N, C-alpha and C positions, 0 to 999 in steps of 0.2 A: 388034469390041468397042466398046461405047459408053463414052466417058469422061464423067465427071461434070464437064463443062466447058460453060459457056454462053457463047455469043458475044454480045458487046455489040452492040446494034443500030446504034449510031452510031460505035463505035470498032472498029478492026480487030484487036483482040487479045483473047485469052480472059480471062475474069474468074472467079476462084476464089471460092467461098463459104466464108468462115472457119468452122471447126468450133466448135461450142459448148463443147467440152471442151479446146480449145487456148487457152492463156493468151496474151494480147497481148504483143507485144514491148515496148510502152511500159511495161507493169507491171514487167517485168524490169529495164528501164533505171532506173525510179524506185527499185526496191529496191536496186539497185547503188549509187546515189548518195545514199541516205538517210544522214544523219550520225548518228554514235553519240556520245551524251553521255559525259562522263568517268565519271559514276557507273555507267552501264550497262557501260562498258568495264571498270571495276575489278571490278564484280560478276561479270561473265562470266569475267574472268581468274582469279578466286580459285577454289581447289578446293572441293569439296563439304564442308559442315560448318564452313566458315570463319565466325568471329564477328568483326564489325567492332570496332575499338577505340573508346575514348572520343573520341579526337581526330577519327576519321573520322565519328562520329555527331554531333559538335559538342555533346555533353552531358557533364555532370559528375555522376558518381554521388555522392549525398550520403553523408557519412561515417556509418558505423554508430555507434550509441551504444556506450559502453564495455561491450561484451558480455563481455569477459574480466575486468571488474572484480569482485573478490571481495566478497561481502557482508560487512557488519560482523560481527565475531565476537560471539558471545553473551556477555552480561555474566556474570561469575563470581558464583555465589550467595554471599551473605554468611554468615559464620559466626554462631554464637549470640552471641559477644561483639560482633561488628560490628552485629548486629541490635539488641542491647541498647543499644549506644552511639547507634545511629541513632534509636531511640525516645526516648532521653534528650535528644538534641539537638532533636528535634521538640517535645517537651514544653517545653523551655527556650525555644524560639522562640515557641511559642504563649503561654507565660506572659509573655514580654517584650512581645508584641503586645497582649495583654490589659492589661498594665500601662500601655501607652501610650494605647490607644484605648478600652479598656473593652469591654463587651458590649452586647447589644441593649437592656438596661434603662437604659443610660447615654446613649442617643441622645436628641437633641432639645435645643433652646435652653433650655427650662425646667430640664432636668436640669443643664445646664452652669452656669446661673445659681445653682442650689442648691449645686452643688459649690464654686463660687467664694465663696459666702457662708460656707460652713463652713471653707474653706481659708484665708480671709483673717483668721481670728481664732483665738485660743487657746481650746480647749474643755476643759471639765472631764471630758468623756467619755474623753479620751485617757489619763487616770489611773484610769479606772474599773476596768479589768482588773488593773492593778498593785495598786490598793488592795484589790480583792476577794481577791487572793492573800494580802496581809498580814492581812486580816480573817480569812481561813480559818485561817491559822497561829495568829493571836493568840486566836482563839475556842476553841482546843483546851482540853479540861478539865485538861490537865497544866500549863497556864499559870497564873500567879498571877491573882488576881481583878482586880488593877489593869490588867494587860495585856488581859484579856478585856473590861474596861469600856472601855478606850481603843479597842480594836478595834471594838467595837459603835458607839461614837460616831463613829469614822472612817467606818464603813460607812454610817451614817445621813447624815453630811455629804456623802459622795460621791453617795449616791442623790438627796439634795435638790439638790445642785449640777447633776447631770445633768438633773433635771426643769426647773430654772430655765433652764439653758442651752438645753435643747431648746425651751422656750417662746419664748425670745428669738430663736433661729434661725428658728423657724417664723413668727414675726411679721414678721421682716425679709423672709423669702422671699415671704410673702403680699403685702407691700407692693410689692416690686420686680416681682413677676409681674403684678400688677394695673396697674402703671404701664407696663411694657414689652410685655406680652403680654395686652392686654385681651380678646382673642378666643380665648384659649387653650382647648384641649379637654382639657388635663391635669387630672387629679383632684388637688386640693390635698392631701387626706389622704395619698395615695400619695407625693406630692412631699415632704411633711413627714417621713414615715417614712424615705424615701430619704436625706434630709439628716441625720436623727438617727442612723441607722446609720453614716453616714460620720463623724459627729462623735465617736463612741465608738471609732473605729479609729485606731491609731497613724498618724501622718502619713506615715511612710515606707512603710506597708503599704497605703495608699489606692490604689484603682484605679478610674478612670484617675488617673494621677499628678497632683498639684496643678499648676495653671497660674498661680497667683497666690501671692505671698508673704504672710506674716502682716503685717497692717497696711495692705495695698494696698486702695485704694477699689474697690468693686464697682459 
């Protein structure tokens, strides 16, 4: 039988050809001495399905938002009496605000000046409605003739006083507006009517409320 052995030409011993499918002994040695890291050792030592803890991963799981917090309870519907009281309170607050600040027609420095002119003086118009009530009662046919005559004279005097007072107020407003607001775009007729209507209103009922006292300079 012939053996698969070749003689070396210069050496006196046989030389074997390594097989292609046989692993080298040096590879086996290297695998045997390959170090294993702690992480790999711990991972291989744990059973299947093991989940590492937060400390092992070096991470901190963020806290969940208050998922178990209960939503705010729905507000209880108001009764009819409570709704009525709520509407009354809203009307009172709106009236108080209008009393302090006024409305859109009261905006502007010219309107403020007109209000101050009226509020700084005593006006005949504040007695107009009271006098009108007296005249209405005194002019009744059941009243004596003297009472009816006095009522008519009083009515004429009040009307004349309102006309004169309105003329004086308008003249003063025109003078002050031309001095302080020469480039105003406010219509003077509208401003006069605004001041006259305020002059025939009782002082405590004026809105916005007066900012000057009677006799104060404007």
